[in-house]
All heavy atoms as a GROMACS GRO file, in nm:
protein
  562
    1THR      N    1  -1.739   2.079  -1.263
    1THR     CA    2  -1.767   2.197  -1.344
    1THR      C    3  -1.686   2.316  -1.293
    1THR      O    4  -1.631   2.314  -1.184
    1THR     CB    5  -1.917   2.232  -1.341
    1THR    OG1    6  -1.951   2.277  -1.211
    1THR    CG2    7  -2.003   2.117  -1.384
    2GLU      N    8  -1.684   2.420  -1.372
    2GLU     CA    9  -1.610   2.541  -1.334
    2GLU      C   10  -1.670   2.605  -1.208
    2GLU      O   11  -1.598   2.650  -1.120
    2GLU     CB   12  -1.613   2.641  -1.450
    2GLU     CG   13  -1.528   2.763  -1.425
    2GLU     CD   14  -1.524   2.856  -1.546
    2GLU    OE1   15  -1.521   2.806  -1.661
    2GLU    OE2   16  -1.524   2.978  -1.523
    3TYR      N   17  -1.803   2.604  -1.199
    3TYR     CA   18  -1.870   2.660  -1.081
    3TYR      C   19  -1.830   2.585  -0.954
    3TYR      O   20  -1.800   2.646  -0.852
    3TYR     CB   21  -2.022   2.656  -1.100
    3TYR     CG   22  -2.097   2.699  -0.975
    3TYR    CD1   23  -2.104   2.833  -0.940
    3TYR    CD2   24  -2.158   2.605  -0.893
    3TYR    CE1   25  -2.170   2.873  -0.825
    3TYR    CE2   26  -2.225   2.644  -0.779
    3TYR     CZ   27  -2.231   2.778  -0.745
    3TYR     OH   28  -2.296   2.817  -0.632
    4GLN      N   29  -1.828   2.453  -0.961
    4GLN     CA   30  -1.791   2.373  -0.844
    4GLN      C   31  -1.647   2.401  -0.802
    4GLN      O   32  -1.616   2.407  -0.684
    4GLN     CB   33  -1.809   2.224  -0.875
    4GLN     CG   34  -1.954   2.183  -0.884
    4GLN     CD   35  -1.971   2.041  -0.934
    4GLN    OE1   36  -1.892   1.993  -1.016
    4GLN    NE2   37  -2.072   1.973  -0.883
    5GLN      N   38  -1.560   2.420  -0.899
    5GLN     CA   39  -1.420   2.452  -0.869
    5GLN      C   40  -1.409   2.588  -0.799
    5GLN      O   41  -1.335   2.602  -0.703
    5GLN     CB   42  -1.336   2.452  -0.997
    5GLN     CG   43  -1.189   2.479  -0.974
    5GLN     CD   44  -1.119   2.374  -0.890
    5GLN    OE1   45  -1.159   2.258  -0.888
    5GLN    NE2   46  -1.016   2.413  -0.820
    6GLU      N   47  -1.487   2.685  -0.845
    6GLU     CA   48  -1.486   2.817  -0.783
    6GLU      C   49  -1.538   2.810  -0.639
    6GLU      O   50  -1.482   2.873  -0.550
    6GLU     CB   51  -1.571   2.916  -0.864
    6GLU     CG   52  -1.506   2.960  -0.992
    6GLU     CD   53  -1.592   3.058  -1.070
    6GLU    OE1   54  -1.676   3.127  -1.009
    6GLU    OE2   55  -1.575   3.066  -1.192
    7VAL      N   56  -1.643   2.734  -0.617
    7VAL     CA   57  -1.698   2.718  -0.483
    7VAL      C   58  -1.596   2.653  -0.391
    7VAL      O   59  -1.576   2.695  -0.277
    7VAL     CB   60  -1.830   2.637  -0.486
    7VAL    CG1   61  -1.874   2.597  -0.345
    7VAL    CG2   62  -1.940   2.716  -0.555
    8LYS      N   63  -1.527   2.552  -0.441
    8LYS     CA   64  -1.424   2.483  -0.364
    8LYS      C   65  -1.311   2.579  -0.328
    8LYS      O   66  -1.264   2.581  -0.214
    8LYS     CB   67  -1.371   2.365  -0.445
    8LYS     CG   68  -1.273   2.277  -0.370
    8LYS     CD   69  -1.231   2.159  -0.456
    8LYS     CE   70  -1.131   2.073  -0.384
    8LYS     NZ   71  -1.088   1.959  -0.466
    9GLU      N   72  -1.267   2.658  -0.424
    9GLU     CA   73  -1.159   2.755  -0.400
    9GLU      C   74  -1.204   2.861  -0.299
    9GLU      O   75  -1.128   2.898  -0.211
    9GLU     CB   76  -1.114   2.819  -0.531
    9GLU     CG   77  -1.038   2.724  -0.620
    9GLU     CD   78  -1.009   2.782  -0.757
    9GLU    OE1   79  -1.038   2.902  -0.781
    9GLU    OE2   80  -0.957   2.708  -0.841
   10ASP      N   81  -1.326   2.912  -0.314
   10ASP     CA   82  -1.379   3.011  -0.220
   10ASP      C   83  -1.385   2.955  -0.079
   10ASP      O   84  -1.351   3.022   0.018
   10ASP     CB   85  -1.517   3.060  -0.262
   10ASP     CG   86  -1.514   3.154  -0.382
   10ASP    OD1   87  -1.405   3.200  -0.419
   10ASP    OD2   88  -1.622   3.181  -0.437
   11SER      N   89  -1.429   2.830  -0.067
   11SER     CA   90  -1.438   2.765   0.064
   11SER      C   91  -1.301   2.756   0.129
   11SER      O   92  -1.287   2.782   0.249
   11SER     CB   93  -1.499   2.626   0.048
   11SER     OG   94  -1.502   2.560   0.171
   12LEU      N   95  -1.200   2.723   0.052
   12LEU     CA   96  -1.064   2.714   0.104
   12LEU      C   97  -1.014   2.851   0.150
   12LEU      O   98  -0.955   2.863   0.257
   12LEU     CB   99  -0.970   2.657  -0.002
   12LEU     CG  100  -0.823   2.642   0.037
   12LEU    CD1  101  -0.809   2.551   0.159
   12LEU    CD2  102  -0.744   2.588  -0.080
   13VAL      N  103  -1.043   2.954   0.072
   13VAL     CA  104  -1.003   3.090   0.109
   13VAL      C  105  -1.068   3.130   0.241
   13VAL      O  106  -1.002   3.183   0.331
   13VAL     CB  107  -1.038   3.192  -0.002
   13VAL    CG1  108  -1.023   3.334   0.047
   13VAL    CG2  109  -0.952   3.169  -0.124
   14TYR      N  110  -1.197   3.101   0.256
   14TYR     CA  111  -1.268   3.136   0.380
   14TYR      C  112  -1.211   3.060   0.499
   14TYR      O  113  -1.194   3.117   0.607
   14TYR     CB  114  -1.418   3.111   0.367
   14TYR     CG  115  -1.486   3.207   0.272
   14TYR    CD1  116  -1.564   3.160   0.168
   14TYR    CD2  117  -1.471   3.345   0.285
   14TYR    CE1  118  -1.626   3.247   0.081
   14TYR    CE2  119  -1.531   3.432   0.198
   14TYR     CZ  120  -1.609   3.383   0.096
   14TYR     OH  121  -1.669   3.470   0.009
   15LYS      N  122  -1.179   2.933   0.482
   15LYS     CA  123  -1.120   2.855   0.591
   15LYS      C  124  -0.986   2.913   0.632
   15LYS      O  125  -0.955   2.924   0.750
   15LYS     CB  126  -1.104   2.709   0.550
   15LYS     CG  127  -1.232   2.631   0.546
   15LYS     CD  128  -1.207   2.487   0.504
   15LYS     CE  129  -1.338   2.413   0.486
   15LYS     NZ  130  -1.317   2.276   0.438
   16MET      N  131  -0.905   2.950   0.533
   16MET     CA  132  -0.773   3.004   0.562
   16MET      C  133  -0.783   3.139   0.632
   16MET      O  134  -0.714   3.164   0.731
   16MET     CB  135  -0.691   3.017   0.434
   16MET     CG  136  -0.652   2.883   0.376
   16MET     SD  137  -0.574   2.896   0.214
   16MET     CE  138  -0.423   2.980   0.255
   17THR      N  139  -0.871   3.226   0.583
   17THR     CA  140  -0.881   3.358   0.644
   17THR      C  141  -0.945   3.350   0.782
   17THR      O  142  -0.908   3.425   0.872
   17THR     CB  143  -0.958   3.458   0.555
   17THR    OG1  144  -1.085   3.404   0.521
   17THR    CG2  145  -0.880   3.489   0.430
   18ASP      N  146  -1.038   3.257   0.803
   18ASP     CA  147  -1.095   3.237   0.936
   18ASP      C  148  -0.986   3.196   1.035
   18ASP      O  149  -0.984   3.241   1.149
   18ASP     CB  150  -1.205   3.132   0.934
   18ASP     CG  151  -1.337   3.184   0.879
   18ASP    OD1  152  -1.350   3.308   0.863
   18ASP    OD2  153  -1.424   3.102   0.850
   19ALA      N  154  -0.896   3.111   0.991
   19ALA     CA  155  -0.788   3.063   1.078
   19ALA      C  156  -0.693   3.176   1.118
   19ALA      O  157  -0.629   3.170   1.223
   19ALA     CB  158  -0.709   2.952   1.008
   20LEU      N  159  -0.686   3.281   1.036
   20LEU     CA  160  -0.597   3.393   1.066
   20LEU      C  161  -0.653   3.487   1.172
   20LEU      O  162  -0.582   3.573   1.222
   20LEU     CB  163  -0.567   3.473   0.938
   20LEU     CG  164  -0.495   3.398   0.827
   20LEU    CD1  165  -0.475   3.488   0.707
   20LEU    CD2  166  -0.363   3.342   0.875
   21ASN      N  167  -0.783   3.471   1.204
   21ASN     CA  168  -0.846   3.553   1.307
   21ASN      C  169  -0.825   3.703   1.279
   21ASN      O  170  -0.772   3.777   1.362
   21ASN     CB  171  -0.793   3.514   1.446
   21ASN     CG  172  -0.879   3.570   1.557
   21ASN    OD1  173  -0.997   3.591   1.540
   21ASN    ND2  174  -0.818   3.594   1.671
   22LEU      N  175  -0.868   3.746   1.162
   22LEU     CA  176  -0.846   3.884   1.119
   22LEU      C  177  -0.943   3.980   1.187
   22LEU      O  178  -1.057   3.945   1.216
   22LEU     CB  179  -0.866   3.894   0.967
   22LEU     CG  180  -0.779   3.806   0.880
   22LEU    CD1  181  -0.814   3.828   0.734
   22LEU    CD2  182  -0.632   3.832   0.904
   23THR      N  183  -0.895   4.102   1.210
   23THR     CA  184  -0.982   4.207   1.258
   23THR      C  185  -1.074   4.248   1.143
   23THR      O  186  -1.051   4.213   1.027
   23THR     CB  187  -0.903   4.331   1.305
   23THR    OG1  188  -0.839   4.389   1.190
   23THR    CG2  189  -0.802   4.295   1.412
   24GLU      N  190  -1.176   4.326   1.174
   24GLU     CA  191  -1.268   4.373   1.070
   24GLU      C  192  -1.193   4.455   0.965
   24GLU      O  193  -1.216   4.438   0.845
   24GLU     CB  194  -1.378   4.456   1.134
   24GLU     CG  195  -1.488   4.495   1.039
   24GLU     CD  196  -1.602   4.567   1.107
   24GLU    OE1  197  -1.631   4.537   1.224
   24GLU    OE2  198  -1.662   4.654   1.042
   25ASN      N  199  -1.103   4.543   1.010
   25ASN     CA  200  -1.028   4.625   0.914
   25ASN      C  201  -0.933   4.540   0.830
   25ASN      O  202  -0.916   4.566   0.710
   25ASN     CB  203  -0.950   4.734   0.987
   25ASN     CG  204  -1.038   4.851   1.026
   25ASN    OD1  205  -1.148   4.866   0.979
   25ASN    ND2  206  -0.987   4.934   1.116
   26MET      N  207  -0.870   4.441   0.891
   26MET     CA  208  -0.781   4.353   0.814
   26MET      C  209  -0.859   4.277   0.708
   26MET      O  210  -0.815   4.266   0.593
   26MET     CB  211  -0.711   4.253   0.906
   26MET     CG  212  -0.603   4.308   0.991
   26MET     SD  213  -0.545   4.174   1.098
   26MET     CE  214  -0.394   4.244   1.159
   27SER      N  215  -0.974   4.226   0.747
   27SER     CA  216  -1.058   4.152   0.653
   27SER      C  217  -1.103   4.241   0.538
   27SER      O  218  -1.098   4.201   0.420
   27SER     CB  219  -1.179   4.094   0.727
   27SER     OG  220  -1.257   4.016   0.642
   28PHE      N  221  -1.143   4.362   0.569
   28PHE     CA  222  -1.184   4.457   0.466
   28PHE      C  223  -1.067   4.488   0.373
   28PHE      O  224  -1.081   4.490   0.251
   28PHE     CB  225  -1.238   4.586   0.528
   28PHE     CG  226  -1.284   4.687   0.429
   28PHE    CD1  227  -1.408   4.674   0.368
   28PHE    CD2  228  -1.203   4.793   0.394
   28PHE    CE1  229  -1.451   4.768   0.275
   28PHE    CE2  230  -1.246   4.887   0.300
   28PHE     CZ  231  -1.370   4.874   0.240
   29ALA      N  232  -0.949   4.512   0.432
   29ALA     CA  233  -0.830   4.542   0.353
   29ALA      C  234  -0.795   4.426   0.260
   29ALA      O  235  -0.760   4.447   0.144
   29ALA     CB  236  -0.712   4.575   0.445
   30LEU      N  237  -0.805   4.304   0.311
   30LEU     CA  238  -0.776   4.187   0.229
   30LEU      C  239  -0.875   4.175   0.115
   30LEU      O  240  -0.835   4.149   0.000
   30LEU     CB  241  -0.776   4.061   0.316
   30LEU     CG  242  -0.743   3.930   0.245
   30LEU    CD1  243  -0.604   3.937   0.181
   30LEU    CD2  244  -0.752   3.815   0.343
   31ASP      N  245  -1.002   4.195   0.142
   31ASP     CA  246  -1.103   4.191   0.035
   31ASP      C  247  -1.073   4.296  -0.072
   31ASP      O  248  -1.082   4.268  -0.192
   31ASP     CB  249  -1.243   4.214   0.091
   31ASP     CG  250  -1.297   4.095   0.170
   31ASP    OD1  251  -1.243   3.984   0.156
   31ASP    OD2  252  -1.394   4.117   0.245
   32CYS      N  253  -1.038   4.416  -0.027
   32CYS     CA  254  -1.005   4.523  -0.122
   32CYS      C  255  -0.884   4.487  -0.207
   32CYS      O  256  -0.883   4.507  -0.329
   32CYS     CB  257  -0.977   4.653  -0.047
   32CYS     SG  258  -1.122   4.729   0.028
   33ARG      N  259  -0.782   4.432  -0.142
   33ARG     CA  260  -0.659   4.396  -0.213
   33ARG      C  261  -0.688   4.286  -0.315
   33ARG      O  262  -0.637   4.290  -0.427
   33ARG     CB  263  -0.552   4.351  -0.113
   33ARG     CG  264  -0.416   4.332  -0.173
   33ARG     CD  265  -0.356   4.466  -0.213
   33ARG     NE  266  -0.223   4.445  -0.264
   33ARG     CZ  267  -0.170   4.512  -0.364
   33ARG    NH1  268  -0.237   4.610  -0.419
   33ARG    NH2  269  -0.050   4.486  -0.406
   34MET      N  270  -0.770   4.190  -0.276
   34MET     CA  271  -0.805   4.081  -0.368
   34MET      C  272  -0.889   4.132  -0.484
   34MET      O  273  -0.894   4.068  -0.589
   34MET     CB  274  -0.876   3.969  -0.292
   34MET     CG  275  -0.782   3.894  -0.202
   34MET     SD  276  -0.851   3.769  -0.090
   34MET     CE  277  -0.992   3.707  -0.170
   35SER      N  278  -0.951   4.248  -0.466
   35SER     CA  279  -1.028   4.311  -0.574
   35SER      C  280  -0.941   4.399  -0.662
   35SER      O  281  -0.991   4.461  -0.757
   35SER     CB  282  -1.141   4.396  -0.515
   35SER     OG  283  -1.231   4.315  -0.446
   36GLY      N  284  -0.812   4.408  -0.628
   36GLY     CA  285  -0.719   4.483  -0.713
   36GLY      C  286  -0.686   4.623  -0.665
   36GLY      O  287  -0.617   4.697  -0.736
   37MET      N  288  -0.732   4.661  -0.547
   37MET     CA  289  -0.705   4.796  -0.497
   37MET      C  290  -0.562   4.806  -0.445
   37MET      O  291  -0.506   4.708  -0.394
   37MET     CB  292  -0.803   4.833  -0.387
   37MET     CG  293  -0.946   4.849  -0.434
   37MET     SD  294  -1.063   4.883  -0.300
   37MET     CE  295  -1.014   5.049  -0.257
   38SER      N  296  -0.504   4.924  -0.456
   38SER     CA  297  -0.370   4.950  -0.404
   38SER      C  298  -0.377   4.983  -0.256
   38SER      O  299  -0.484   5.014  -0.202
   38SER     CB  300  -0.307   5.067  -0.480
   38SER     OG  301  -0.376   5.187  -0.448
   39TYR      N  302  -0.261   4.982  -0.190
   39TYR     CA  303  -0.257   5.018  -0.048
   39TYR      C  304  -0.309   5.161  -0.026
   39TYR      O  305  -0.388   5.182   0.067
   39TYR     CB  306  -0.115   5.003   0.008
   39TYR     CG  307  -0.071   4.861   0.035
   39TYR    CD1  308  -0.133   4.751  -0.023
   39TYR    CD2  309   0.034   4.837   0.120
   39TYR    CE1  310  -0.091   4.622   0.003
   39TYR    CE2  311   0.077   4.707   0.148
   39TYR     CZ  312   0.014   4.600   0.088
   39TYR     OH  313   0.055   4.472   0.115
   40PRO      N  314  -0.269   5.259  -0.107
   40PRO     CA  315  -0.324   5.394  -0.087
   40PRO      C  316  -0.476   5.401  -0.104
   40PRO      O  317  -0.544   5.472  -0.030
   40PRO     CB  318  -0.252   5.479  -0.193
   40PRO     CG  319  -0.124   5.406  -0.217
   40PRO     CD  320  -0.159   5.261  -0.205
   41GLU      N  321  -0.529   5.325  -0.199
   41GLU     CA  322  -0.674   5.323  -0.218
   41GLU      C  323  -0.744   5.261  -0.097
   41GLU      O  324  -0.847   5.311  -0.051
   41GLU     CB  325  -0.710   5.243  -0.344
   41GLU     CG  326  -0.670   5.311  -0.473
   41GLU     CD  327  -0.684   5.223  -0.594
   41GLU    OE1  328  -0.662   5.100  -0.584
   41GLU    OE2  329  -0.717   5.278  -0.701
   42ILE      N  330  -0.686   5.153  -0.046
   42ILE     CA  331  -0.743   5.088   0.072
   42ILE      C  332  -0.738   5.182   0.192
   42ILE      O  333  -0.834   5.194   0.267
   42ILE     CB  334  -0.670   4.956   0.102
   42ILE    CG1  335  -0.686   4.857  -0.014
   42ILE    CG2  336  -0.720   4.894   0.233
   42ILE    CD1  337  -0.593   4.738  -0.009
   43ALA      N  338  -0.626   5.248   0.209
   43ALA     CA  339  -0.609   5.342   0.322
   43ALA      C  340  -0.716   5.451   0.316
   43ALA      O  341  -0.775   5.486   0.419
   43ALA     CB  342  -0.470   5.403   0.318
   44LYS      N  343  -0.741   5.502   0.198
   44LYS     CA  344  -0.842   5.606   0.183
   44LYS      C  345  -0.980   5.553   0.220
   44LYS      O  346  -1.056   5.620   0.291
   44LYS     CB  347  -0.841   5.658   0.039
   44LYS     CG  348  -0.930   5.777   0.018
   44LYS     CD  349  -0.912   5.835  -0.121
   44LYS     CE  350  -0.998   5.959  -0.136
   44LYS     NZ  351  -0.979   6.023  -0.265
   45ARG      N  352  -1.013   5.432   0.176
   45ARG     CA  353  -1.144   5.372   0.207
   45ARG      C  354  -1.160   5.348   0.357
   45ARG      O  355  -1.270   5.360   0.410
   45ARG     CB  356  -1.162   5.239   0.133
   45ARG     CG  357  -1.176   5.249  -0.017
   45ARG     CD  358  -1.314   5.290  -0.064
   45ARG     NE  359  -1.421   5.206  -0.021
   45ARG     CZ  360  -1.466   5.098  -0.083
   45ARG    NH1  361  -1.411   5.060  -0.196
   45ARG    NH2  362  -1.568   5.030  -0.035
   46LEU      N  363  -1.050   5.314   0.424
   46LEU     CA  364  -1.055   5.287   0.568
   46LEU      C  365  -1.031   5.411   0.654
   46LEU      O  366  -1.038   5.403   0.776
   46LEU     CB  367  -0.950   5.181   0.605
   46LEU     CG  368  -0.981   5.037   0.566
   46LEU    CD1  369  -0.858   4.949   0.587
   46LEU    CD2  370  -1.098   4.985   0.649
   47SER      N  371  -0.998   5.522   0.589
   47SER     CA  372  -0.960   5.646   0.660
   47SER      C  373  -0.842   5.618   0.754
   47SER      O  374  -0.842   5.657   0.871
   47SER     CB  375  -1.078   5.702   0.739
   47SER     OG  376  -1.183   5.736   0.652
   48ARG      N  377  -0.742   5.549   0.702
   48ARG     CA  378  -0.621   5.515   0.776
   48ARG      C  379  -0.500   5.557   0.694
   48ARG      O  380  -0.508   5.580   0.574
   48ARG     CB  381  -0.611   5.364   0.802
   48ARG     CG  382  -0.723   5.302   0.881
   48ARG     CD  383  -0.710   5.338   1.029
   48ARG     NE  384  -0.808   5.271   1.112
   48ARG     CZ  385  -0.927   5.319   1.143
   48ARG    NH1  386  -0.965   5.435   1.094
   48ARG    NH2  387  -1.009   5.252   1.222
   49ALA      N  388  -0.385   5.562   0.760
   49ALA     CA  389  -0.260   5.591   0.690
   49ALA      C  390  -0.220   5.469   0.606
   49ALA      O  391  -0.253   5.355   0.642
   49ALA     CB  392  -0.149   5.623   0.790
   50VAL      N  393  -0.149   5.494   0.499
   50VAL     CA  394  -0.100   5.384   0.415
   50VAL      C  395  -0.012   5.292   0.498
   50VAL      O  396  -0.018   5.170   0.483
   50VAL     CB  397  -0.024   5.438   0.291
   50VAL    CG1  398   0.037   5.324   0.211
   50VAL    CG2  399  -0.116   5.522   0.204
   51SER      N  400   0.066   5.348   0.590
   51SER     CA  401   0.153   5.265   0.674
   51SER      C  402   0.071   5.170   0.762
   51SER      O  403   0.114   5.058   0.790
   51SER     CB  404   0.244   5.352   0.761
   51SER     OG  405   0.167   5.434   0.847
   52THR      N  406  -0.047   5.212   0.803
   52THR     CA  407  -0.134   5.125   0.883
   52THR      C  408  -0.183   5.008   0.798
   52THR      O  409  -0.184   4.893   0.845
   52THR     CB  410  -0.254   5.204   0.938
   52THR    OG1  411  -0.206   5.312   1.017
   52THR    CG2  412  -0.346   5.116   1.020
   53VAL      N  413  -0.220   5.035   0.676
   53VAL     CA  414  -0.264   4.928   0.585
   53VAL      C  415  -0.148   4.832   0.561
   53VAL      O  416  -0.165   4.710   0.563
   53VAL     CB  417  -0.317   4.985   0.453
   53VAL    CG1  418  -0.346   4.874   0.352
   53VAL    CG2  419  -0.442   5.068   0.478
   54TYR      N  420  -0.028   4.885   0.542
   54TYR     CA  421   0.090   4.801   0.525
   54TYR      C  422   0.108   4.711   0.648
   54TYR      O  423   0.135   4.591   0.634
   54TYR     CB  424   0.214   4.890   0.504
   54TYR     CG  425   0.340   4.812   0.487
   54TYR    CD1  426   0.373   4.756   0.364
   54TYR    CD2  427   0.428   4.792   0.593
   54TYR    CE1  428   0.489   4.683   0.347
   54TYR    CE2  429   0.544   4.720   0.578
   54TYR     CZ  430   0.574   4.665   0.454
   54TYR     OH  431   0.690   4.592   0.438
   55GLU      N  432   0.090   4.767   0.766
   55GLU     CA  433   0.102   4.689   0.890
   55GLU      C  434  -0.002   4.578   0.896
   55GLU      O  435   0.027   4.468   0.944
   55GLU     CB  436   0.089   4.779   1.012
   55GLU     CG  437   0.209   4.867   1.035
   55GLU     CD  438   0.190   4.965   1.150
   55GLU    OE1  439   0.101   4.944   1.234
   55GLU    OE2  440   0.266   5.064   1.153
   56TYR      N  441  -0.124   4.605   0.850
   56TYR     CA  442  -0.226   4.501   0.846
   56TYR      C  443  -0.176   4.380   0.766
   56TYR      O  444  -0.190   4.266   0.809
   56TYR     CB  445  -0.356   4.550   0.780
   56TYR     CG  446  -0.435   4.653   0.855
   56TYR    CD1  447  -0.529   4.730   0.788
   56TYR    CD2  448  -0.420   4.674   0.992
   56TYR    CE1  449  -0.605   4.825   0.854
   56TYR    CE2  450  -0.496   4.769   1.058
   56TYR     CZ  451  -0.588   4.844   0.989
   56TYR     OH  452  -0.664   4.937   1.054
   57PHE      N  453  -0.118   4.409   0.650
   57PHE     CA  454  -0.072   4.299   0.565
   57PHE      C  455   0.050   4.230   0.623
   57PHE      O  456   0.065   4.108   0.608
   57PHE     CB  457  -0.050   4.348   0.421
   57PHE     CG  458  -0.181   4.367   0.348
   57PHE    CD1  459  -0.240   4.492   0.342
   57PHE    CD2  460  -0.245   4.260   0.291
   57PHE    CE1  461  -0.362   4.508   0.278
   57PHE    CE2  462  -0.368   4.276   0.226
   57PHE     CZ  463  -0.426   4.400   0.220
   58GLU      N  464   0.135   4.302   0.689
   58GLU     CA  465   0.249   4.240   0.757
   58GLU      C  466   0.200   4.144   0.865
   58GLU      O  467   0.250   4.033   0.880
   58GLU     CB  468   0.341   4.345   0.818
   58GLU     CG  469   0.428   4.417   0.716
   58GLU     CD  470   0.525   4.324   0.648
   58GLU    OE1  471   0.599   4.253   0.718
   58GLU    OE2  472   0.525   4.321   0.523
   59LYS      N  473   0.100   4.187   0.942
   59LYS     CA  474   0.043   4.102   1.048
   59LYS      C  475  -0.024   3.979   0.987
   59LYS      O  476  -0.011   3.868   1.039
   59LYS     CB  477  -0.056   4.180   1.132
   59LYS     CG  478   0.009   4.283   1.223
   59LYS     CD  479  -0.094   4.363   1.300
   59LYS     CE  480  -0.026   4.469   1.385
   59LYS     NZ  481  -0.125   4.550   1.457
   60MET      N  482  -0.096   3.999   0.877
   60MET     CA  483  -0.160   3.886   0.810
   60MET      C  484  -0.056   3.785   0.761
   60MET      O  485  -0.074   3.664   0.777
   60MET     CB  486  -0.248   3.933   0.694
   60MET     CG  487  -0.376   3.998   0.739
   60MET     SD  488  -0.485   4.035   0.599
   60MET     CE  489  -0.458   4.211   0.581
   61ARG      N  490   0.052   3.836   0.703
   61ARG     CA  491   0.158   3.746   0.654
   61ARG      C  492   0.221   3.669   0.770
   61ARG      O  493   0.249   3.550   0.757
   61ARG     CB  494   0.265   3.826   0.580
   61ARG     CG  495   0.224   3.873   0.444
   61ARG     CD  496   0.337   3.946   0.371
   61ARG     NE  497   0.288   4.020   0.260
   61ARG     CZ  498   0.263   4.150   0.259
   61ARG    NH1  499   0.288   4.223   0.366
   61ARG    NH2  500   0.215   4.210   0.152
   62ALA      N  501   0.243   3.737   0.881
   62ALA     CA  502   0.302   3.671   0.998
   62ALA      C  503   0.209   3.563   1.052
   62ALA      O  504   0.254   3.452   1.087
   62ALA     CB  505   0.335   3.774   1.106
   63ARG      N  506   0.082   3.594   1.060
   63ARG     CA  507  -0.015   3.494   1.109
   63ARG      C  508  -0.023   3.376   1.014
   63ARG      O  509  -0.028   3.261   1.056
   63ARG     CB  510  -0.154   3.558   1.125
   63ARG     CG  511  -0.159   3.658   1.238
   63ARG     CD  512  -0.296   3.723   1.247
   63ARG     NE  513  -0.296   3.829   1.346
   63ARG     CZ  514  -0.405   3.895   1.383
   63ARG    NH1  515  -0.524   3.866   1.329
   63ARG    NH2  516  -0.397   3.990   1.474
   64TYR      N  517  -0.022   3.405   0.884
   64TYR     CA  518  -0.025   3.298   0.785
   64TYR      C  519   0.097   3.208   0.798
   64TYR      O  520   0.085   3.084   0.800
   64TYR     CB  521  -0.032   3.356   0.644
   64TYR     CG  522  -0.038   3.252   0.537
   64TYR    CD1  523  -0.160   3.202   0.494
   64TYR    CD2  524   0.078   3.202   0.479
   64TYR    CE1  525  -0.166   3.104   0.396
   64TYR    CE2  526   0.073   3.104   0.381
   64TYR     CZ  527  -0.049   3.055   0.341
   64TYR     OH  528  -0.055   2.957   0.245
   65ALA      N  529   0.214   3.270   0.811
   65ALA     CA  530   0.339   3.192   0.824
   65ALA      C  531   0.339   3.108   0.951
   65ALA      O  532   0.387   2.994   0.951
   65ALA     CB  533   0.459   3.286   0.822
   66ALA      N  534   0.285   3.161   1.059
   66ALA     CA  535   0.280   3.087   1.186
   66ALA      C  536   0.190   2.965   1.175
   66ALA      O  537   0.218   2.861   1.236
   66ALA     CB  538   0.233   3.178   1.298
   67ILE      N  539   0.084   2.975   1.096
   67ILE     CA  540  -0.012   2.865   1.085
   67ILE      C  541   0.027   2.766   0.974
   67ILE      O  542   0.027   2.646   0.993
   67ILE     CB  543  -0.155   2.918   1.060
   67ILE    CG1  544  -0.202   2.998   1.181
   67ILE    CG2  545  -0.252   2.805   1.029
   67ILE    CD1  546  -0.330   3.074   1.157
   68TYR      N  547   0.060   2.820   0.858
   68TYR     CA  548   0.078   2.737   0.740
   68TYR      C  549   0.224   2.717   0.699
   68TYR      O  550   0.253   2.643   0.607
   68TYR     CB  551  -0.001   2.795   0.621
   68TYR     CG  552  -0.149   2.799   0.647
   68TYR    CD1  553  -0.214   2.918   0.675
   68TYR    CD2  554  -0.224   2.682   0.644
   68TYR    CE1  555  -0.351   2.921   0.700
   68TYR    CE2  556  -0.361   2.684   0.669
   68TYR     CZ  557  -0.422   2.804   0.697
   68TYR     OH  558  -0.557   2.807   0.721
   69GLY      N  559   0.313   2.789   0.768
   69GLY     CA  560   0.455   2.772   0.739
   69GLY      C  561   0.496   2.850   0.622
   69GLY      O  562   0.559   2.847   0.537
   0.00000   0.00000   0.00000
């Protein structure tokens, strides 16, 4: 069913993000981005500079590439 497919996809996302060992701010930023927020919007919510949010995503991409290629 569609619900089972969504649960399966969510489970995969959680496994992947757990493997990345994200900080609390990185995890929050990723959740915000997946909800459609822009980097400036995320920065405002975190009370951080936009460049800091950009760095979070650069670190996440590097960790992802190191693990998953």
